[in-house]
ROBA-798649 format. One record per residue: residue in one letter; x, y, z of N, C-alpha, C, O in turn. Coordinates in steps of 0.05 Angstrom, whole numbers, padded with zeros to 5 digits, always signed. Atoms other than C-alpha are relative to their C-alpha. Example, Ala and Ser with C-alpha at 12.3 -4.5 7.8 and 13.67 -1.06 7.14 Angstrom:
residues 2
a+00018-00024+00000+00246-00090+00156+00018+00024+00000+00039+00024+00013 s-00016-00024-00001+00273-00021+00143-00015+00022+00014-00005+00044+00018 
***
This chain:
residues 246
x+00002+00034+00006+03705+02794+03108+00021-00017+00000+00040-00010-00015 x-00027+00012+00000+03756+02747+03119+00006-00017-00014-00011-00032-00024 x-00005+00014+00026+03795+02713+03075+00008-00032+00004+00011-00042+00026 x-00006+00034-00006+03811+02634+03061+00022-00008+00021+00042+00005+00026 x-00015+00010-00024+03839+02594+03117+00022-00016-00010+00040-00022+00006 x-00019+00014+00011+03881+02552+03068+00014+00010-00020+00004+00031-00029 x-00017-00009+00029+03930+02563+03009+00006-00031-00016+00015-00050-00003 x-00016+00021+00016+03949+02510+02959+00015+00018-00021+00007+00037-00034 x-00023-00006+00016+04013+02519+02922+00013-00016-00014+00030-00031-00004 x-00013+00026+00021+04033+02479+02859+00023+00006-00008+00027+00028-00020 x-00034+00002+00001+04106+02466+02855+00013-00023-00012+00036-00022-00019 x-00014+00022+00015+04118+02400+02824+00011-00003-00023+00023-00024-00029 x-00018+00006+00027+04141+02418+02756+00029+00007+00008+00039+00011+00030 x-00035+00003+00004+04215+02420+02733+00005+00028-00005+00029+00035-00002 x-00008-00028+00006+04212+02493+02715+00025-00003-00025+00046+00010-00023 x-00020+00009+00015+04253+02465+02656+00010+00027-00022+00032+00026-00034 x+00004-00023+00022+04243+02535+02611+00020+00019+00017+00030+00038+00005 x-00019-00020-00016+04289+02569+02669+00031-00010-00006+00050+00004+00001 x-00028+00009+00012+04351+02527+02639+00018-00002+00030+00011-00017+00048 x-00029+00007-00022+04417+02533+02691-00014+00006+00028-00010-00005+00049 x+00016-00010-00029+04370+02569+02743-00012-00021+00017-00014-00018+00042 x+00021+00018-00015+04327+02503+02761+00017-00027-00005+00005-00048-00004 x-00011+00020+00001+04386+02454+02750+00002-00008+00033-00009-00030+00038 x+00001+00008-00030+04396+02449+02830-00019+00010+00020-00017+00007+00045 x+00023-00005-00020+04334+02479+02856-00023+00002-00018-00022+00004-00043 x+00030-00004+00019+04260+02485+02834-00005+00030-00007+00011+00047+00002 x+00002-00030+00010+04237+02549+02805-00015+00018+00027-00017+00043+00030 x+00016-00019-00016+04196+02567+02865+00025+00010+00023+00020+00022+00044 x-00027-00014-00020+04266+02584+02902+00020+00013-00017+00041+00017-00004 x-00013-00027+00014+04299+02631+02850-00006+00024+00010-00030+00027+00017 x+00007-00020-00021+04303+02695+02882-00004+00027-00014+00008+00033-00035 x+00011-00029+00012+04275+02762+02866-00004+00022+00018-00019+00018+00037 x-00002-00017-00027+04284+02823+02909+00013-00005+00025+00008+00008+00046 x-00016+00005-00014+04334+02791+02946-00010-00024+00019+00001-00029+00040 x+00010+00021-00013+04292+02731+02969-00011-00022-00012-00027-00011-00027 x+00006+00023+00011+04273+02663+02943-00036+00001+00000-00048+00004+00022 x+00027-00011+00005+04195+02672+02911-00015-00025+00024-00032-00014+00038 x+00021+00015-00017+04162+02610+02956+00002+00010+00033-00019+00009+00047 x-00003-00010-00024+04190+02641+03022-00019+00028+00004-00035+00032+00023 x+00013-00022+00005+04163+02707+03002-00032-00001-00002-00047+00016+00008 x+00027-00001+00006+04096+02684+02979-00014-00008+00032-00034+00003+00042 x+00013+00015-00020+04084+02640+03044-00003+00026+00020-00025+00032+00029 x+00008-00027-00014+04098+02708+03084-00020+00015-00002-00033+00022+00017 x+00024-00016+00002+04048+02745+03049-00030-00015+00013-00046-00004+00028 x+00019+00016-00008+03998+02689+03061-00005+00002+00030-00027+00008+00040 x-00001-00003-00029+04015+02690+03134-00010+00026+00008-00026+00025+00027 x+00005-00022-00008+04007+02763+03140-00032+00005-00008-00044+00024+00001 x+00026-00002+00007+03935+02750+03106-00020-00017+00026-00044-00013+00032 x+00017+00013-00020+03913+02703+03163-00004-00029-00006-00016-00046+00008 x+00003+00031+00007+03919+02639+03126+00015-00018+00024+00036-00014+00037 x-00016+00016-00027+03932+02586+03178+00010-00027-00011+00021-00042+00005 x-00014+00026+00008+03956+02524+03132+00005+00004-00038-00012+00009-00055 x-00006+00004+00027+03991+02521+03065+00007-00032-00004+00016-00049+00011 x+00003+00031+00014+03986+02457+03021+00021-00001-00017+00017+00012-00038 x-00020-00006+00030+04050+02449+02976+00003-00024-00008+00011-00043+00005 x+00000+00020+00012+04043+02408+02927+00031-00009-00017+00038+00004-00037 x-00032+00003+00010+04118+02378+02908+00005-00015-00020-00015-00024-00030 x-00002+00016+00017+04149+02339+02859+00027-00002-00006+00040-00020+00005 x-00028-00003+00006+04218+02359+02827+00014+00013+00023+00005+00034+00032 x-00019-00010-00017+04269+02374+02876-00013+00007+00026-00009+00029+00036 x+00027-00002-00024+04215+02366+02936+00025+00005+00028+00023+00024+00043 x-00018+00000-00023+04276+02352+02987+00014+00037+00004+00022+00047+00025 x-00015-00026-00007+04306+02426+02973-00030+00020+00007-00027+00041+00019 x+00021-00015-00015+04237+02455+02988-00009-00008+00031-00016+00008+00048 x+00004+00004-00030+04224+02415+03051+00019+00010+00015+00013+00019+00037 x-00025-00003-00019+04297+02427+03076-00007+00038+00002-00008+00048+00025 x+00005-00026+00001+04280+02506+03057-00023+00013+00020-00022+00035+00031 x+00024-00008-00010+04213+02511+03088-00009-00012+00027-00020+00000+00045 x+00010+00011-00023+04201+02461+03137-00025-00007+00009-00039-00015-00010 x+00030+00009-00010+04134+02444+03179-00015+00026+00007-00038+00025+00015 x+00017-00024-00010+04115+02520+03191+00016+00018-00012+00039+00013-00019 x-00010-00028+00010+04131+02586+03166-00014+00017+00018-00038+00020+00015 x+00017-00018-00020+04113+02633+03226-00017-00017+00009-00012-00041+00015 x+00025+00017-00004+04044+02613+03243-00016-00012-00014-00038-00022-00007 x+00014+00010+00022+04029+02589+03176+00009-00031+00001+00033-00036-00002 x-00010+00030-00004+04029+02504+03186+00001+00001-00033-00011+00016-00048 x-00010+00015+00024+04058+02469+03122-00007-00026-00001+00002-00041+00017 x+00005+00026+00010+04029+02405+03091+00008-00010-00026-00005-00002-00046 x-00011+00007+00026+04068+02372+03037-00019-00023-00015-00021-00044-00003 x+00000+00023+00014+04037+02329+02986+00011-00003-00027+00016+00017-00040 x-00022+00002+00013+04076+02296+02936-00012-00014-00026-00023-00036-00026 x+00015+00014+00025+04054+02286+02859+00024-00015-00010+00044-00007-00023 x-00026+00022+00010+04099+02224+02849+00003-00007-00029+00022-00021-00037 x-00001-00001+00025+04080+02233+02775+00009+00018-00020+00006+00018-00045 x+00000-00024+00012+04106+02298+02762+00020+00000-00026+00025+00022-00037 x-00014-00005+00025+04149+02284+02703-00016-00009-00022-00009-00004-00045 x+00011+00008+00025+04099+02255+02661-00027+00010+00004-00041+00000-00014 x+00021-00006-00002+04036+02288+02685-00002+00035+00002+00019+00049+00003 x-00005-00028-00001+04014+02361+02689-00014+00012+00021-00023-00006+00035 x+00014-00013-00027+03978+02412+02745-00024-00011+00003-00030-00014+00027 x+00026+00014-00003+03914+02380+02737+00001-00028+00021-00017-00032+00037 x-00001+00022-00017+03936+02315+02773+00014+00016+00033+00010+00008+00055 x-00006-00010-00028+03968+02361+02827-00017+00012+00016-00017+00008+00041 x+00028-00010-00009+03907+02398+02841-00018-00020+00006-00030-00014+00027 x+00019+00021+00000+03863+02336+02837+00016-00013+00031-00002-00023+00046 x-00006+00008-00018+03914+02312+02897-00006+00008+00023-00002-00005+00044 x+00003-00019-00023+03894+02364+02943-00032-00001+00016-00039+00007+00038 x+00037-00006-00006+03814+02358+02945+00000-00015+00023-00007+00001+00041 x+00006+00008-00030+03811+02313+03009+00012+00016+00019+00003+00013+00042 x-00012-00017-00015+03852+02361+03041-00007+00026+00009+00001+00039+00028 x+00013-00033-00005+03811+02427+03034-00017-00002+00022-00025-00025+00025 x+00015-00002-00026+03771+02445+03099-00017+00021-00007-00041+00020-00002 x+00019-00025+00008+03745+02513+03072+00011+00012-00023+00022-00001-00041 x-00003-00017+00024+03755+02570+03025+00029+00001+00000+00042+00002+00021 x-00031+00000+00004+03828+02570+02994+00006+00016-00018-00010+00022-00036 x-00010-00004+00022+03873+02603+02956+00017-00018-00018+00032-00035-00009 x-00018+00018+00017+03903+02576+02890+00019+00012-00012+00014+00029-00028 x-00022-00014+00015+03970+02594+02869+00018-00018-00014+00014-00043-00013 x-00027+00013+00018+04031+02571+02827+00023+00011+00011+00025+00034+00017 x-00027-00007-00015+04100+02574+02855+00016+00015-00014+00037+00023-00004 x-00020-00020+00017+04128+02615+02798-00002+00029+00001+00011+00044-00014 x+00015-00025-00005+04092+02678+02822+00013+00019+00019+00024+00012+00040 x-00017-00023-00018+04121+02746+02851-00026+00022-00001-00036+00034-00020 x+00023-00024-00002+04068+02794+02878+00016+00026+00018+00035+00025+00034 x-00011-00024-00015+04080+02864+02904-00013+00002+00024-00034-00011+00024 x+00011+00002-00027+04061+02875+02975-00030+00008-00002-00035+00025-00018 x+00034-00005-00002+03981+02879+02986-00013-00013-00021-00037-00016-00018 x+00014+00003+00016+03967+02852+02922-00024-00029+00005-00048-00031-00003 x+00020+00027-00011+03936+02782+02950-00021+00010+00016-00042-00002+00016 x+00023-00013-00016+03893+02820+02993-00023+00002-00011-00044-00002+00001 x+00021-00008+00024+03853+02838+02932-00021-00024-00002-00046-00021-00007 x+00017+00027+00007+03829+02765+02927-00008-00015+00023-00012-00039+00019 x+00006+00012-00022+03814+02746+02994-00029+00002+00005-00038+00024+00004 x+00023-00001-00006+03744+02724+03011-00022-00005-00023-00046-00005-00019 x+00020+00002+00022+03714+02713+02944+00009-00021-00022+00032-00030-00024 x-00007+00022+00025+03708+02664+02883+00010+00023-00019-00005+00039-00030 x-00015-00023+00015+03755+02709+02847+00026-00010-00014+00038-00029-00004 x-00020+00009+00006+03810+02701+02805+00018+00031-00016+00008+00049-00028 x-00012-00033+00015+03866+02760+02782+00007-00005-00027+00017-00027-00035 x-00003-00002+00032+03873+02774+02710+00017+00030-00002+00016+00048+00015 x-00015-00022+00011+03918+02826+02674-00013+00010-00030-00024-00007-00044 x-00002-00006+00024+03909+02862+02613+00016-00007-00023+00039-00001-00023 x-00023+00018+00014+03936+02823+02555+00013+00021-00017+00005+00041-00028 x-00023-00018+00018+03996+02849+02521+00012-00023-00021+00011-00048-00018 x-00005+00014+00025+04025+02825+02452+00028-00020+00017+00042-00010+00035 x-00023+00017-00012+04078+02765+02475-00005-00018+00019+00009-00038+00023 x+00009+00014-00020+04036+02739+02534-00004-00028-00010-00016-00033-00031 x+00010+00026+00007+04032+02667+02534-00019-00013+00020-00021-00004+00043 x+00019+00014-00020+03980+02619+02564-00027+00009-00004-00034+00023-00024 x+00025-00002+00002+03908+02619+02580-00006+00035+00000+00007+00053+00011 x+00021-00024-00007+03860+02678+02573-00025+00007+00006-00036-00014+00012 x+00024+00000-00010+03796+02703+02591-00015+00024-00010-00005+00045-00018 x+00012-00031+00012+03743+02750+02569-00026+00000+00024-00039-00019+00032 x+00011-00009-00020+03704+02788+02619-00026+00014-00003-00026+00030-00022 x+00020-00015+00009+03637+02816+02620-00005+00032+00015+00008+00037+00035 x+00001-00025-00009+03616+02892+02634+00001+00004+00032+00009+00024+00044 x+00005-00004-00027+03600+02872+02705+00023-00011+00016+00022-00011+00040 x-00030+00005-00012+03676+02845+02719-00002-00031+00008+00013-00043+00024 x+00005+00029-00005+03648+02772+02717+00018-00014-00021+00016-00002-00043 x-00009+00010+00014+03694+02724+02679-00024-00019-00017-00043-00030-00007 x+00027+00008+00016+03652+02697+02614+00013-00024-00011-00002-00044-00012 x-00007+00028+00015+03697+02643+02581+00034-00001+00008+00045+00021+00011 x-00017+00011+00004+03762+02612+02588+00013-00005-00033-00001-00015-00051 x-00008+00011+00025+03808+02605+02525+00029-00006+00007+00047+00010+00012 x-00026+00013-00002+03866+02557+02533+00013+00001-00028+00001+00005-00049 x-00014+00002+00029+03919+02552+02479-00015-00005-00022-00019+00009-00042 x+00009+00016+00025+03881+02498+02439-00032+00009+00000-00048-00001-00016 x+00031-00011+00003+03815+02532+02450-00005+00013-00027+00010+00032-00034 x+00004-00016+00024+03786+02553+02383-00018+00028+00009-00026+00034+00031 x+00019-00030-00002+03746+02624+02375+00012+00020+00018-00003+00037+00027 x-00015-00023-00016+03796+02668+02415-00008+00025-00016-00010+00026-00041 x+00016-00024+00012+03768+02738+02403+00029+00011-00012+00049+00009+00002 x-00019-00011+00016+03817+02771+02350+00008+00029+00014+00031+00038+00014 x-00004-00030-00011+03811+02841+02385+00010-00007+00027-00005-00016+00045 x-00015+00002-00022+03868+02835+02438-00012+00016+00026-00008+00009+00049 x+00005-00014-00021+03831+02894+02478-00025-00010+00019-00033+00002+00039 x+00015+00014-00011+03781+02844+02498+00002-00022+00013-00018-00032+00022 x-00011+00016-00015+03819+02793+02529+00020+00012+00026+00031+00034+00029 x-00014-00007-00029+03852+02784+02601+00018-00026+00004+00009-00048-00003 x-00016+00018-00002+03911+02741+02618+00004-00009+00030+00009+00006+00049 x+00008+00010-00029+03903+02695+02678+00029+00004+00013+00051+00000+00002 x-00026+00000-00020+03953+02707+02733+00008-00029+00011+00031-00036+00012 x+00004+00022-00009+03938+02639+02761+00006+00003+00032+00020-00011+00046 x+00008-00006-00028+03921+02667+02828-00030+00000+00004-00045+00016-00008 x+00030+00003-00003+03853+02647+02852-00005+00003+00032+00012-00001+00050 x+00012+00003-00029+03808+02654+02917-00024-00023-00009-00039-00019-00029 x+00020+00023+00004+03762+02588+02917-00022-00004+00024-00015-00007+00048 x+00015+00006-00024+03698+02578+02957+00001-00033-00001-00005-00046-00021 x-00002+00031+00005+03710+02503+02977-00029-00011-00014-00027-00026-00033 x+00027+00019+00010+03634+02480+02961+00002+00005-00026+00003-00015-00039 x-00001-00005+00026+03639+02514+02895+00022-00017-00012+00018-00027-00034 x-00018+00018+00012+03703+02475+02882-00007-00026-00006-00005-00038-00028 x+00003+00026-00008+03684+02413+02909-00027-00008-00025-00026-00029-00038 x+00023+00007+00013+03616+02415+02869+00005-00001-00028-00003-00020-00042 x+00001-00003+00026+03636+02441+02803+00031-00004-00018+00033-00009-00042 x-00029+00006+00009+03715+02435+02794+00005-00034+00006+00012-00049-00012 x-00016+00018-00010+03733+02376+02831-00010-00023-00019+00008-00034-00032 x+00005+00015+00009+03690+02327+02798+00013-00003-00036+00017-00024-00047 x-00015-00004+00029+03721+02352+02723+00030-00009+00007+00041-00025-00007 x-00030+00009+00001+03790+02342+02746-00001-00032+00002+00015-00044-00012 x+00003+00028+00001+03770+02270+02761-00005-00013-00025+00007-00034-00030 x+00005+00006+00026+03745+02260+02696+00017+00002-00019+00021-00017-00034 x-00024-00006+00016+03800+02292+02657+00022-00020+00009+00036-00027-00010 x-00020+00018-00011+03848+02246+02696-00010-00030-00006+00007-00047-00011 x+00012+00020+00007+03805+02190+02685+00001-00012-00030+00005-00035-00038 x-00001+00005+00035+03802+02198+02607+00026-00002-00012+00032-00005-00036 x-00029+00001+00010+03874+02198+02607+00011+00031-00010+00030+00035-00025 x-00009-00028+00007+03880+02276+02599+00020+00012+00027+00017+00035+00036 x-00018-00007-00020+03935+02279+02655+00014+00023-00004+00020+00041+00012 x-00020-00025+00008+03974+02323+02616-00010+00027-00007+00006+00043-00018 x+00007-00029+00003+03928+02386+02612+00004+00013+00024+00014+00002+00044 x+00000-00018-00030+03925+02443+02665-00026+00003+00007-00045+00000-00008 x+00028+00004-00014+03870+02450+02715-00016+00015-00007-00040+00012-00001 x+00017-00023+00012+03849+02511+02677-00028-00013-00019-00049-00001-00022 x+00015+00016+00013+03812+02458+02633-00025-00005+00015-00047-00005+00004 x+00024+00005-00017+03767+02444+02691-00011+00025+00003-00034+00026-00006 x+00011-00029-00004+03754+02518+02707-00018+00006-00026-00041+00013-00024 x+00009-00005+00028+03740+02526+02628-00031-00009-00001-00051+00003-00007 x+00026+00020+00002+03687+02470+02632-00028+00014+00017-00050+00020+00010 x+00018-00005-00022+03654+02490+02695-00011+00036-00004-00034+00043+00001 x+00007-00029+00004+03652+02568+02678-00027+00000-00023-00048+00013-00022 x+00015-00005+00024+03620+02550+02609-00026-00015+00003-00043-00013-00015 x+00022+00012-00007+03568+02505+02646-00017+00020+00020-00038+00013+00031 x+00007-00022-00021+03552+02569+02691+00000-00015+00026-00015-00007+00044 x+00004+00004-00029+03567+02524+02750+00025+00012+00019+00030+00003+00041 x-00021-00012-00016+03624+02564+02773+00003+00029-00010+00010+00034-00033 x-00006-00026+00008+03627+02638+02772+00026+00018+00017+00029+00021+00041 x-00021-00019-00017+03689+02683+02784-00003+00027-00012-00011+00034-00035 x-00003-00032+00004+03698+02758+02792+00030+00001-00004+00048-00010+00009 x-00026-00005+00011+03757+02782+02751+00007+00029+00019-00005+00050+00021 x-00009-00025-00010+03802+02825+02794+00024+00010-00013+00044-00004-00018 x-00027-00010+00022+03852+02868+02753+00025+00001+00019+00022+00009+00042 x-00030-00002-00006+03928+02863+02770+00011+00017-00024+00001+00017-00047 x-00016-00017+00024+03975+02911+02729+00026-00003+00005+00038-00003+00026 x-00029-00001+00004+04041+02907+02701+00011+00017+00027+00000+00036+00037 x-00010-00020-00025+04085+02930+02759-00005-00016+00029+00010-00014+00049 x+00019+00013-00025+04039+02887+02812+00009-00026+00004+00006-00039+00025 x-00002+00030+00000+04064+02819+02792+00014-00009-00025+00012+00000-00047 x-00015+00018+00022+04106+02774+02752+00001-00029+00003+00009-00039+00023 x-00010+00031+00007+04108+02701+02728+00022-00007-00010+00029+00001-00032 x-00029+00004+00006+04175+02672+02727+00000-00028-00014+00003-00049-00001 x+00003+00027+00015+04170+02617+02671+00026-00006-00013+00034-00030-00016 x-00027-00002+00018+04239+02637+02630+00026+00017+00015+00026+00032+00035 x-00022-00015-00014+04306+02661+02645-00004+00031-00006+00006+00048+00009 x+00008-00028+00005+04278+02728+02610-00020+00010+00019-00017+00032+00030 x+00016-00010-00029+04221+02731+02664+00016+00006+00018+00013+00026+00032 x-00016+00000-00031+04271+02722+02716+00011+00028-00005+00005+00046+00011 x-00018-00027-00001+04314+02781+02694-00017+00023-00002-00012+00044+00009 x+00023-00027-00010+04251+02826+02684-00009+00001+00023-00010+00025+00032 x+00003+00001-00023+04231+02810+02747+00016+00013+00018+00007+00029+00033 x-00019-00012-00014+04297+02827+02778+00006+00030-00003+00014+00046+00014 x-00006-00032+00010+04304+02891+02737-00029+00018+00009-00028+00043+00012 x+00022-00020-00011+04227+02914+02760-00002+00004+00033-00010+00024+00046 x+00008-00001-00029+04227+02889+02832+00030+00007+00014+00028+00019+00035 x-00023+00004-00010+04304+02887+02848+00009-00027+00008-00004-00046+00017 x-00011+00024-00008+04353+02838+02858+00013-00007+00030+00022-00029+00034 
***
């Protein structure tokens, strides 16, 4: 089964939690294992046969454009600018690319590091990467059925999160999406959230609503510690460098 032909990478945020590391560069350009995050991710997507990467930029967009240019090997690069990156969240960034989607696509965030071969496991399905929840993990979690299907999203503010931590999984913020499912179930919800003035929320809110309405079904693909890293803070960056090399 062939994988998605496009990838959407969300890069607009300032990465302020990384402190001095993002004073001059966006966080997708910090280095782990001897290379900046974004070029490494683009190389992995090119190796998967992805033909176009749509980069949603905002903070320090000129740094990204200077480093990446209009192509990365055989991978064509398209830039979409979130002009309101300082006052909005990634629900707006994702909504900006809806009209640019031509087929199935990867959805990724620009602060992710993946060991080689990990993204291959997401290709070709309505799938999302998850990891076993560990104490101290932040952000959205999900529950998963015994058949491997995502049952429910729990954002930070979602009530009723299961107290048994063995039953929940951390979202990795890496998805493979069928365009038809996305356009039907997710895009209208993104638009409604923004129309209601909720431009400060995460796009996962739209996913959560679509899954709860049984209009979108994700297969949970298990990633594990040592195979990926989200770099949100200076501590995250140091852990990634210790684990994967500097």
